[in-house]
C-alpha positions as CSV (number, residue, x, y, z in Angstrom):
1,M,12.5,82.1,84.5
2,P,11.5,84.1,87.3
3,P,13.0,88.9,87.1
4,L,16.4,89.3,87.7
5,P,16.4,90.8,91.4
6,S,16.3,94.7,91.5
7,T,20.3,96.0,92.2
8,L,18.6,99.4,93.1
9,N,19.9,100.8,97.0
10,K,17.4,100.9,99.6
11,E,17.1,104.4,99.4
12,I,15.8,104.8,95.9
13,I,13.5,101.6,96.6
14,S,12.6,103.2,99.1
15,A,11.7,106.4,97.4
16,V,9.3,104.1,94.4
17,D,7.8,102.2,97.1
18,S,6.9,105.2,98.7
19,L,5.6,107.2,94.8
20,R,3.4,104.1,94.6
21,R,1.6,104.6,97.3
22,Q,1.2,108.4,96.9
23,R,-0.2,107.4,93.2
24,S,-2.5,104.8,94.6
25,D,-4.1,107.0,97.5
26,L,-4.7,109.7,94.6
27,S,-6.3,107.4,92.0
28,D,-7.7,105.3,94.3
29,F,-8.9,107.5,97.1
30,Q,-8.6,111.4,96.6
31,I,-9.2,111.4,93.2
32,Q,-12.8,109.1,93.3
33,R,-13.4,111.6,96.7
34,L,-13.9,114.6,94.2
35,R,-15.6,113.2,91.7
36,T,-18.1,112.0,94.3
37,C,-18.4,115.3,95.8
38,K,-21.4,116.9,94.8
39,G,-21.4,119.9,96.9
40,P,-21.6,122.0,98.9
41,L,-18.5,124.2,96.6
42,A,-15.9,125.0,99.3
43,V,-15.7,121.5,99.9
44,Q,-15.4,120.6,96.6
45,Q,-12.7,123.2,96.0
46,Q,-10.8,121.9,99.4
47,Y,-10.6,118.4,97.9
48,A,-9.9,120.0,94.8
49,A,-7.0,121.6,96.8
50,E,-5.6,118.8,98.2
51,L,-5.7,117.3,95.3
52,R,-3.1,119.6,93.5
53,E,-0.5,119.7,96.3
54,D,-0.5,115.7,96.3
55,L,0.2,115.8,93.2
56,D,2.8,118.7,93.3
57,T,4.2,116.0,95.8
58,F,4.4,113.2,93.5
59,A,5.5,115.3,90.7
60,R,8.7,116.5,92.9
61,Q,9.3,113.4,93.8
62,V,9.1,111.9,90.2
63,E,11.7,114.4,88.6
64,S,13.8,114.2,91.6
65,L,14.1,110.2,90.9
66,E,14.5,110.9,87.7
67,L,17.5,112.9,88.2
68,A,18.9,110.2,90.5
69,V,19.1,107.7,86.9
70,D,22.6,109.6,85.7
71,D,23.4,108.4,89.3
72,Q,23.8,104.8,89.3
73,R,26.6,102.8,88.6
74,T,25.5,100.3,86.0
75,E,23.6,100.9,82.8
76,R,21.1,97.9,84.4
77,D,20.2,99.9,87.5
78,R,19.8,103.0,85.0
79,R,18.0,101.7,82.8
80,E,15.5,99.7,85.6
81,L,15.4,103.5,87.2
82,R,14.2,105.1,83.9
83,Q,11.7,102.7,83.2
84,I,9.7,103.3,87.0
85,V,10.2,107.1,85.9
86,D,8.6,107.0,82.3
87,E,6.0,104.8,84.6
88,F,5.3,107.4,87.6
89,L,5.2,110.4,84.5
90,A,3.0,108.4,82.9
91,D,0.3,107.4,85.4
92,L,1.3,111.5,87.0
93,A,-0.6,112.1,83.3
94,S,-3.0,109.7,84.2
95,L,-3.8,111.8,87.5
96,K,-3.6,115.1,86.4
97,K,-5.6,114.5,83.7
98,D,-8.2,112.2,85.9
99,S,-7.9,114.7,88.2
100,R,-9.1,117.7,86.1
101,A,-11.9,115.0,85.0
102,A,-13.3,114.0,88.1
103,L,-12.8,118.5,89.3
104,L,-15.1,118.5,86.0
105,F,-16.9,116.1,87.0
106,S,-17.9,117.5,90.9
107,K,-18.7,121.2,89.5
108,R,-21.1,119.7,86.7
109,A,-22.4,117.7,89.4
110,I,-22.5,120.7,92.3
111,D,-23.6,123.2,88.8
112,A,-26.7,120.1,88.5
113,D,-27.6,120.6,91.3
114,Q,-27.5,123.9,91.9
115,L,-29.4,124.0,88.3
116,S,-31.9,121.4,89.4
117,N,-32.1,123.7,92.7
118,R,-32.9,126.6,90.9
119,D,-35.6,124.7,88.4
120,E,-36.6,123.5,91.3
121,L,-37.5,127.8,92.3
122,L,-37.8,129.3,89.4
123,Q,-39.4,126.3,87.2
124,S,-38.4,128.3,84.1
125,S,-37.2,126.8,80.8
126,V,-35.7,130.1,79.9
127,V,-33.6,129.8,82.6
128,R,-32.3,126.4,82.3
129,E,-31.5,126.7,79.1
130,K,-29.2,130.1,79.2
131,Q,-28.1,127.6,82.3
132,D,-26.5,125.0,80.0
133,L,-25.7,126.9,77.3
134,N,-23.5,129.5,80.2
135,E,-22.2,125.8,81.6
136,K,-21.2,124.7,78.0
137,V,-19.3,128.2,77.2
138,A,-17.5,127.7,80.7
139,E,-16.8,123.9,80.2
140,D,-15.9,124.7,76.8
141,A,-12.8,127.4,77.8
142,L,-12.0,125.0,80.9
143,M,-11.0,122.3,79.1
144,K,-9.3,124.5,76.5
145,A,-7.8,126.3,79.4
146,N,-6.6,122.6,80.6
147,N,-5.6,121.3,77.1
148,D,-3.4,125.0,76.9
149,V,-2.0,124.7,80.7
150,T,-1.3,120.6,80.0
151,D,0.4,121.7,76.2
152,A,3.2,124.1,78.6
153,L,3.5,122.2,81.4
154,R,5.0,119.1,78.8
155,R,7.2,122.1,76.5
156,T,8.9,122.7,80.0
157,I,9.7,119.4,81.3
158,A,11.1,119.0,77.4
159,L,13.2,122.5,78.2
160,M,14.3,120.9,81.5
161,Q,15.5,117.4,79.8
162,G,17.6,119.1,77.4
163,E,19.4,122.0,80.5
164,L,19.6,118.8,82.3
165,E,21.7,117.2,78.8
166,K,23.8,120.2,78.9
167,S,23.9,120.7,82.8
168,V,25.5,116.7,82.0
169,L,27.7,117.4,79.5
170,S,29.3,119.8,81.6
171,T,29.9,118.4,84.6
172,Q,31.4,115.9,82.4
173,L,33.6,118.5,79.9
174,L,34.2,120.0,83.5
175,D,35.7,116.2,84.8
176,A,38.3,116.0,81.6
177,S,39.2,119.9,81.9
178,S,40.3,118.5,86.1
179,S,41.8,115.6,84.2
180,S,43.7,117.7,82.2
181,L,44.7,120.6,84.4
182,R,46.4,118.1,86.6
183,S,48.1,116.0,83.7
184,T,49.4,119.7,82.9
185,S,50.5,120.3,86.7
186,T,52.2,116.9,86.8
187,T,53.4,118.2,84.0
188,H,55.5,121.6,84.7
189,D,56.2,120.0,87.9
190,V,58.9,117.1,86.2
191,L,60.0,120.0,83.5
192,D,60.3,122.0,86.8
193,G,62.8,119.7,88.2
194,L,64.2,118.8,85.1
195,L,65.6,122.6,85.0
196,V,66.5,122.8,88.2
197,T,69.1,119.2,87.3
198,S,70.0,121.0,84.1
199,K,70.6,123.7,85.7
200,H,73.0,122.3,88.2
201,L,74.4,120.7,85.1
202,I,74.9,123.9,83.7
203,T,77.0,125.3,86.8
204,A,79.1,122.1,87.2
205,L,80.1,122.6,83.2
206,E,81.0,125.9,83.1
207,K,83.6,125.2,85.9
208,S,84.5,122.2,84.2
209,D,85.1,124.0,81.2
210,W,87.1,127.5,83.0
211,L,89.1,125.0,83.8
212,D,89.5,123.6,80.8
213,R,90.4,126.9,79.4
214,M,92.9,127.3,82.2
215,L,94.6,123.8,81.5
216,V,94.6,124.4,77.8
217,L,96.2,128.2,78.3
218,A,99.1,126.8,81.1
219,G,99.6,124.3,78.5
220,L,99.6,127.1,75.7
221,A,101.9,129.2,77.7
222,F,104.1,125.5,78.7
223,F,104.4,125.1,75.2
224,I,105.5,129.2,74.1
225,L,108.3,128.6,76.7
226,V,109.6,125.5,75.6
227,V,109.7,127.1,71.7
228,A,111.2,130.4,73.2
229,F,113.6,128.2,74.8
230,I,114.2,126.0,72.3
231,L,115.1,129.3,69.6
232,K,116.6,130.9,71.9
233,Q,119.1,128.0,72.0
234,R,118.9,127.5,68.5
235,I,118.9,130.6,67.3
236,V,119.6,133.2,70.1
237,D,123.1,132.1,71.8
238,R,124.4,130.5,68.3
239,G,124.2,134.0,66.8
240,L,126.1,135.2,69.9
241,R,128.4,132.5,70.3
242,I,129.0,133.0,66.2
243,A,129.1,136.6,67.1
244,F,131.6,136.6,69.5
245,W,133.8,134.3,68.7
246,W,137.0,135.7,68.9
247,T,136.4,136.0,72.9
248,R,137.9,131.8,72.6
249,F,141.6,133.4,71.9
250,I,141.5,135.8,74.8
251,P,143.1,133.6,77.9
252,D,141.4,132.5,81.2
253,F,142.7,133.4,84.4
254,S,140.4,130.5,86.1
255,S,142.9,127.8,84.6
256,D,146.0,129.0,87.1
257,E,144.4,126.2,89.2
258,Q,144.7,123.1,86.6
259,L,148.4,124.7,86.1
260,L,149.4,124.9,89.6
261,D,147.8,120.9,89.6
262,M,149.8,120.1,86.8
263,E,152.7,121.4,88.2
264,E,152.5,119.6,91.2
265,A,152.0,116.2,89.1
266,K,155.2,117.1,87.3
267,A,157.0,117.7,90.6
268,A,155.9,114.7,91.8
269,A,156.4,113.1,88.4
270,S,160.2,114.1,88.8
271,A,160.7,112.8,92.6
272,V,159.6,109.5,91.6
273,S,161.5,108.9,88.5
274,G,164.3,109.7,90.7
275,M,163.6,107.5,93.1
276,V,163.2,104.7,90.2
277,A,166.8,106.2,88.7
278,S,168.1,105.6,92.3
279,V,166.8,102.4,92.4
280,V,167.9,100.8,89.8
281,A,171.5,102.3,90.3
282,S,171.7,100.5,93.2
283,V,170.4,97.5,91.5
284,P,174.6,96.4,90.6
285,T,175.5,96.9,93.8
286,V,172.7,94.6,95.1
287,A,173.7,92.3,92.7
288,A,177.4,92.0,93.6
289,S,177.2,92.1,97.2
290,A,175.1,88.6,96.7
291,P,177.7,86.5,95.6
292,V,179.6,87.3,98.4
293,S,176.8,86.3,100.9
294,L,176.3,83.5,98.7
295,S,179.0,82.6,99.3
296,S,178.9,82.0,102.9
297,L,176.1,80.0,102.8
298,S,175.8,76.5,102.8
299,P,174.0,74.9,100.2
300,D,172.1,73.5,102.1
301,S,170.7,77.2,104.2
302,P,167.1,77.6,104.4
303,V,168.1,81.1,103.8
304,L,169.3,80.7,100.4
305,A,166.3,78.0,99.4
306,T,164.0,81.4,100.6
307,M,165.6,83.4,97.9
308,D,165.9,80.7,95.3
309,E,162.1,80.8,95.8
310,E,161.4,83.9,96.4
311,P,161.9,84.5,92.4
312,T,160.3,81.4,91.4
313,S,156.9,82.1,93.1
314,S,157.0,85.8,92.2
315,S,158.1,85.2,88.5
316,E,155.1,82.4,88.6
317,G,152.2,84.3,90.2
318,G,152.6,87.7,88.5
319,T,152.6,90.1,91.1
320,P,153.4,93.2,89.6
321,T,156.8,95.4,91.8
322,P,155.7,98.7,92.6
323,L,158.0,100.3,90.0
324,E,155.7,98.7,87.6
325,I,152.4,100.7,89.3
326,L,153.9,103.2,89.2
327,S,154.7,103.9,85.7
328,E,151.1,101.9,85.1
329,E,148.9,105.5,87.1
330,L,151.4,108.2,85.1
331,L,150.4,106.3,82.0
332,A,147.1,105.8,83.1
333,S,146.6,109.5,84.2
334,P,145.7,112.3,81.1
335,T,148.3,115.3,81.2
336,P,146.7,118.4,81.9
337,I,147.8,119.4,78.5
338,A,145.4,116.8,76.8
339,T,142.6,117.9,79.8
340,A,142.8,121.7,79.3
341,Q,142.5,120.8,75.4
342,E,139.2,118.6,75.6
343,T,137.5,121.7,78.3
344,G,138.6,124.1,75.6
345,L,136.5,121.9,72.8
346,H,134.0,121.1,74.5
347,D,133.6,125.4,75.2
348,E,134.0,125.6,71.5
349,L,130.8,122.7,70.6
């Protein structure tokens, strides 16, 4: 099965390719050049300085690539980039080790050349032994110093990794705090809106409460007035009527007009009765003269026929006479005495 293609972005891929080229240059060219350098000493120091600068540049680029591991989007990219960074870190440690070894080898070669030259000049075995001893001591001290530097670098890398993890954790905490602050701000805005709405509702309720109180007070006042009116009618007015019962026996001069009306009615009644009496008195005279006039008329006279038909029709039709109408009106109209009695009874009630 062929390997899956890498999903890293172009910048990371270009950085990885650049680091690989630098690694090849350091391992294949510069370290070998320093290893094979046998003098003079200035050239060897120049090669060592160039190699040291390139190693520092390589280490910085590896660190920047390591920092970019956590910025990847997917877990697969982070895992792949972490493997590449671990590979470069291992190569960096190997390159440093090889550079130190090449530096020592070059120094030994230079020292050996110098020693051979010196031996050729001095031809002294004692000097050669001392030089060998001194070289061994110097090499041991240099190796010890290199080991100490390597251990210090490792501890520094471990501390940097711990600080990096702490910074990542701090960033996550800051993101969580920002989210909490945003949610708190949104909740505060919602509560502010609720408070404004509640204020308006409370103001409206207060207004309606005052209106209800006024209505209740108005209803209570009306109820009190009604109760007072009932008490006045039932207690005060009745008590006054009971207290002043004797005032009913005082003559009321305001009924003079009624008395005048009664007198006028009596006069009219007397006039009517006079008219009725005159009519009744004239009836025998008319009855006495009626046979004479009737005897002068023939039986076939139309006047007699008419006279015969009129009583029949009046008796058959039931039409009331003026005398009957007047008597009915007099009987139906109430007398002034009855009217006065009813008025007094009403006042007494």
